[in-house]
NUTOR-771992 format. One record per residue (C-alpha): residue number from 1; residue in one letter; x, y, z. Coordinates in steps of 0.5 Angstrom, whole numbers. Layout:
<atoms>
ATOM marro vexgu  east north    up
ATOM   NUM     a     X     Y     Z
...
</atoms>
This chain:
<atoms>
ATOM marro vexgu  east north    up
ATOM     1     m    -7   -17    23
ATOM     2     l   -12   -18    17
ATOM     3     i    -9   -21    11
ATOM     4     l   -12   -20     4
ATOM     5     t   -12   -22    -3
ATOM     6     r   -12   -18    -8
ATOM     7     k   -10   -18   -16
ATOM     8     l    -6   -13   -20
ATOM     9     g   -11    -8   -21
ATOM    10     e   -15   -10   -15
ATOM    11     a   -17    -6   -10
ATOM    12     i   -18    -5    -2
ATOM    13     c   -22     1     2
ATOM    14     i   -20     3     9
ATOM    15     g   -26     5    14
ATOM    16     s   -31    11     8
ATOM    17     d   -25    16     4
ATOM    18     v   -19    11     3
ATOM    19     e   -17     6    -2
ATOM    20     v   -11     3    -3
ATOM    21     f    -9     0   -10
ATOM    22     v    -5    -6   -13
ATOM    23     v    -2    -3   -19
ATOM    24     g     4    -8   -19
ATOM    25     v     6   -13   -17
ATOM    26     s    15   -15   -20
ATOM    27     r    21   -19   -17
ATOM    28     g    18   -20   -10
ATOM    29     k    16   -13   -10
ATOM    30     v     8   -10   -10
ATOM    31     k     7    -3   -12
ATOM    32     l     1     0    -9
ATOM    33     g    -3     7   -10
ATOM    34     f    -6    11    -5
ATOM    35     r   -14    15    -6
ATOM    36     a   -14    19     0
ATOM    37     p   -16    27     3
ATOM    38     r   -10    31     4
ATOM    39     e   -10    31    11
ATOM    40     t    -9    24    11
ATOM    41     p    -2    22    13
ATOM    42     i     1    16     9
ATOM    43     q     8    15    11
ATOM    44     r    12     8    10
ATOM    45     a    13     4    17
ATOM    46     e    20     6    17
ATOM    47     i    20    13    17
ATOM    48     a    13    13    21
ATOM    49     a    17    10    26
ATOM    50     r    23    14    25
ATOM    51     t    19    21    27
ATOM    52     a    16    17    33
ATOM    53     d    23    16    36
ATOM    54     a    25    24    35
ATOM    55     v    19    26    37
ATOM    56     g    20    21    45
ATOM    57     p    18    14    47
ATOM    58     s    11    16    49
ATOM    59     a     8    15    41
ATOM    60     s     8     9    38
ATOM    61     v     9     6    30
ATOM    62     a     5    -1    30
ATOM    63     a    11    -6    27
ATOM    64     v    10    -9    21
ATOM    65     l    13   -16    19
ATOM    66     p    15   -17    12
ATOM    67     l    10   -23     8
ATOM    68     p    12   -27     4
ATOM    69     v    10   -23    -4
ATOM    70     r     8   -29    -9
ATOM    71     e     7   -25   -16
ATOM    72     g     2   -28   -20
ATOM    73     r     2   -29   -28
ATOM    74     a    -1   -20   -28
ATOM    75     a     6   -19   -26
ATOM    76     g     9   -13   -30
ATOM    77     a     4   -10   -34
ATOM    78     p     5    -3   -34
ATOM    79     l     1     3   -31
ATOM    80     r    -2     5   -36
ATOM    81     h    -7     0   -36
ATOM    82     f   -10     2   -31
ATOM    83     r   -10     9   -31
ATOM    84     q   -13     8   -39
ATOM    85     a   -19     3   -35
ATOM    86     g   -20     9   -30
ATOM    87     v   -17     6   -23
ATOM    88     m   -12    11   -22
</atoms>
């Protein structure tokens, strides 16, 4: 597992066509924004696991471990700030 540290408004790239932005951090939760082609499926892990269970035991979903989240001083910054800055 690769663990990266990002600040509010920063992003990571997955491959050449997927970007993941940190949009908000508040009360121990992180809000993420995704920019990807429409044909790229993006699902929460618990939804993907339910879908895999419905398909059958041959389908597999990687386990996601809960990691502690540290709230930075930028926690609670409004989303409009990032839209205006052209991040989203």
